[in-house]
C-alpha positions in Angstrom: 33.7 23.3 -35.3 35.3 26.0 -33.1 36.0 25.7 -29.4 33.6 28.5 -28.8 30.7 26.5 -30.5 31.5 23.3 -28.7 31.1 25.2 -25.2 27.6 26.2 -26.4 26.6 22.8 -27.6 27.9 20.8 -24.4 25.1 22.3 -22.1 22.4 21.8 -24.8 23.4 18.2 -25.1 23.4 17.7 -21.2 19.9 19.3 -21.4 18.7 17.2 -24.0 19.9 14.0 -22.1 18.4 15.1 -18.9 15.0 15.8 -20.8 15.1 12.2 -22.1 15.8 10.8 -18.7 12.9 12.8 -17.3 10.5 11.8 -20.2 11.2 8.1 -19.5 10.8 8.4 -15.6 7.5 7.9 -14.0 6.2 9.8 -11.0 4.7 8.1 -8.2 3.1 8.7 -4.7 3.3 7.4 -1.2 0.9 4.9 0.7 1.0 4.7 4.5 -0.4 2.2 7.1 -2.3 3.9 9.9 -3.8 2.4 13.0 -1.4 0.3 14.9 -0.2 3.0 17.3 -2.2 5.4 19.4 0.7 7.9 19.4 0.8 8.4 15.5 -1.7 11.3 15.4 -5.1 11.3 14.0 -6.4 10.1 10.7 -7.3 13.5 9.6 -3.9 14.8 10.6 -2.3 12.0 8.7 -4.0 13.2 5.6 -3.4 16.7 6.3 0.3 16.3 6.0 -0.2 16.1 2.3 2.4 13.5 2.0 0.1 10.5 1.3 -2.1 9.5 -1.6 -3.3 6.3 0.1 -3.9 5.5 3.8 -4.4 1.8 4.8 -6.5 1.4 8.1 -4.9 -1.3 9.9 -6.3 -4.0 10.5 -9.6 -6.1 10.3 -7.7 -8.9 12.0 -10.5 -11.4 12.7 -12.8 -12.6 10.0 -13.7 -15.7 8.2 -14.7 -19.4 9.2 -17.9 -18.0 10.9 -16.0 -15.6 13.3 -17.5 -12.3 14.1 -15.3 -9.8 12.3 -13.2 -7.5 14.5 -11.2 -4.3 13.7 -8.3 -3.4 15.9 -7.1 0.1 15.6 -4.7 -0.1 18.5 -5.6 2.6 20.9 -7.1 5.1 18.4 -10.7 3.9 19.4 -12.6 1.0 21.0 -14.7 -0.9 18.4 -16.3 -3.0 21.3 -18.3 0.1 22.3 -18.8 1.4 18.8 -16.2 4.0 19.5 -14.7 3.9 16.0 -17.7 5.4 14.4 -16.1 8.9 15.2 -13.5 8.1 12.5 -16.3 8.8 9.9 -15.5 12.6 9.5 -11.9 11.9 9.5 -12.3 9.5 6.6 -14.3 11.9 4.7 -12.0 14.8 5.3 -9.2 12.6 3.8 -11.2 11.8 0.8 -12.1 15.3 0.1 -8.4 15.8 0.0 -8.1 13.2 -2.6 -6.6 10.6 -0.4 -7.9 7.0 -0.9 -8.7 5.4 2.4 -8.5 1.5 2.3 -9.5 -1.1 5.1 -6.5 -3.2 5.4 -7.6 -6.9 6.3 -5.2 -9.5 8.0 -1.8 -8.3 9.3 1.0 -9.9 11.0 -1.3 -11.2 14.0 -4.9 -12.0 14.0 -7.3 -14.8 13.4 -8.4 -15.0 9.8 -8.8 -17.5 7.1 -11.3 -18.5 4.5 -12.6 -22.1 4.4 -14.5 -22.2 1.2 -15.8 -20.0 -1.8 -19.0 -19.6 0.3 -17.0 -18.4 3.1 -15.3 -15.8 0.9 -18.6 -14.6 -0.3 -19.8 -14.1 3.2 -16.8 -12.0 4.2 -17.1 -9.9 1.0 -20.9 -9.2 1.7 -19.9 -8.3 5.3 -17.2 -5.8 4.0 -19.6 -4.4 1.4 -22.4 -3.8 3.9 -20.2 -2.6 6.7 -17.3 -0.6 5.2 -18.0 -0.1 1.5 -21.3 1.3 -0.3 -23.7 -1.3 1.3 -26.0 -0.8 4.4 -25.9 -1.9 7.8 -27.2 -0.7 11.1 -23.9 -1.3 12.9 -21.1 0.0 10.5 -17.8 0.1 12.7 -16.5 3.4 11.1 -19.8 5.1 10.9 -21.4 6.0 7.5 -18.2 6.8 5.7 -17.7 4.8 2.5 -14.1 3.4 2.2 -12.4 3.3 -1.2 -11.5 -0.4 -1.1 -9.9 -3.2 0.5 -6.2 -3.9 1.0 -5.1 -7.6 1.4 -2.3 -7.8 4.0 -2.4 -11.5 4.4 0.4 -13.0 6.4 -1.2 -16.1 7.9 -4.1 -18.5 8.0 -4.4 -20.5 4.7 -3.6 -19.7 1.1 -6.9 -20.7 -0.1 -9.8 -18.6 -1.4 -8.3 -15.1 -1.4 -8.8 -15.2 -5.2 -12.6 -15.9 -4.6 -12.7 -13.0 -2.1 -11.0 -10.7 -4.7 -13.5 -11.6 -7.4 -16.4 -11.2 -5.0 -15.2 -7.7 -4.0 -14.4 -6.6 -7.5 -18.0 -7.5 -8.7 -19.4 -4.8 -6.2 -17.8 -2.2 -8.6 -20.6 -2.7 -11.1 -23.0 -1.4 -8.5 -21.7 2.2 -8.7 -18.6 3.5 -6.7 -15.5 1.5 -7.8 -14.1 -0.9 -5.2 -10.3 -0.5 -5.3 -8.3 -3.7 -4.4 -4.7 -3.4 -3.1 -2.3 -6.1 -1.7 1.0 -6.1 0.4 2.8 -9.4 -0.5 6.4 -10.3 0.6 8.9 -9.6 -2.0 9.9 -13.3 -2.6 8.0 -14.2 -5.8 5.4 -15.6 -5.7 4.0 -14.6 -2.5 3.1 -17.5 -0.3 -0.3 -16.2 0.9 -1.9 -14.0 -1.8 0.0 -15.2 -4.9 -3.1 -17.0 -6.2 -5.2 -14.0 -5.6 -2.9 -11.7 -7.5 -3.1 -14.0 -10.5 -6.6 -12.8 -11.1 -5.4 -9.5 -12.4 -8.1 -7.6 -10.2 -5.7 -5.6 -8.1 -5.3 -1.9 -8.8 -2.3 -1.4 -6.7 0.2 -3.8 -5.1 2.9 -2.6 -2.4 5.4 -5.3 -2.3 7.2 -5.5 1.1 10.9 -5.3 0.3 11.8 -5.7 4.0 12.3 -8.6 6.4 13.4 -10.7 3.3 17.3 -10.4 2.7 17.1 -12.4 -0.5 15.2 -9.6 -2.2 15.8 -6.4 -0.4 18.3 -3.5 -0.5 21.4 -4.1 1.6 24.4 -1.9 2.3 24.5 -0.2 -1.0 23.8 -3.4 -3.1 20.6 -3.1 -5.2 21.0 -6.2 -7.1 18.6 -8.5 -5.1 16.0 -5.7 -5.0 16.3 -4.9 -8.5 16.0 -8.4 -9.5 12.9 -9.1 -7.5 11.2 -5.8 -8.7 11.7 -6.8 -12.4 10.1 -10.2 -11.5 7.1 -8.4 -9.8 6.4 -5.8 -12.5 6.6 -8.3 -15.4 4.5 -11.0 -13.8 1.6 -9.2 -12.1 -1.2 -7.5 -13.9 -1.7 -4.8 -11.3 -2.1 -1.2 -12.5 1.0 0.1 -10.4 3.5 -1.7 -8.2 4.8 0.2 -5.0 8.1 -0.3 -3.4 7.2 -1.3 0.4 9.7 -0.1 2.9 9.9 0.5 6.7 9.8 4.1 7.5 12.5 3.6 10.2 15.2 1.2 10.9 13.2 0.2 14.1 9.9 -0.5 12.0 11.4 -3.8 10.6 14.1 -6.4 11.3 15.9 -5.4 8.0 15.4 -3.6 4.8 15.4 0.0 5.8 16.9 2.2 2.9 18.5 5.4 4.1 16.8 8.4 2.4 20.0 9.3 0.4 20.3 5.9 -1.1 16.8 5.6 -1.8 16.6 9.0 -3.7 19.9 8.7 -5.5 20.3 5.0 -6.3 17.0 2.9 -6.0 14.2 5.2 -7.2 15.8 6.5 -10.3 16.2 2.8 -11.3 12.7 1.8 -10.6 10.9 4.7 -11.9 11.8 3.8 -15.5 9.1 1.1 -15.2 5.5 2.2 -16.4 4.2 0.1 -13.6 6.1 2.0 -11.0 3.6 3.6 -8.6 5.5 4.9 -5.7 6.6 4.0 -2.2 4.5 2.2 0.5 5.6 2.8 4.2 5.2 1.0 7.3 4.0 2.8 9.3 2.7 6.1 10.3 3.9 6.1 13.7 7.6 5.4 12.6 7.2 8.0 9.7 6.5 10.5 12.5 9.9 9.5 14.3 11.9 10.0 11.1 10.2 12.3 8.8 10.8 9.7 6.1 8.0 10.6 3.8 8.7 14.3 3.9 12.3 13.7 3.0 11.5 11.5 0.0 8.1 12.7 -1.4 9.6 15.1 -4.1 11.8 12.0 -5.4 8.9 9.5 -5.4 
């Protein structure tokens, strides 16, 4: 082959290899937690950015064991005076834009636990009637119907979350699908919702790869994160697994990944998995400070 011919074929070969790489890479989306800081903008503004496919309303932090369920949206509205019903229009606006809006239950601080299968059923019925497609005269967020329930369980007990998942999933047979998502810690299996995840009923799982040095990214070293990621995608029957990250260094004690490292090192590796779903960020307030989602959305 002549030298001139090789000059022609080399770019073609590189293009061919690039096409193979792209063909085996899976695109994703971004999920965000909203509701824990009154300075993070409205829910409608959050969805209006076009950066997010999922918004988790955080949190329903009191429920179970006969307690009166209570939502806490940290300064956005006052649930004690039914002040959160005004979010109904924002929720509908988000959904009209194709954004799934979930109610996140649990959180890092609160009073929540399930004492029995019957207790789980009562909580499921409450969620159905007050946030999903059921009926209630006192729906905290008005008449908007949320897309599903997010399990951000970080305390209480480890029992009966699987019962709650089954009860909530059963409501999908009544019409509109009830999506189930979860935010476990990256050490596998998760200490709190590991049993619930075994049900195989969760659609999306955003694993928190932060505040856990043994399984998170650290100073250019992707080994711990990659090992934990492979364990999650091979062991959990969720439709998609997300890489959960803080949106700013200040958003967590550790685990923040600079945008350059995320887009050039981490995501290209993870996106080869068919279960790759994208990136979950904590939280909207911190994302506002750094513009993290805008910086990474085309790489996700």
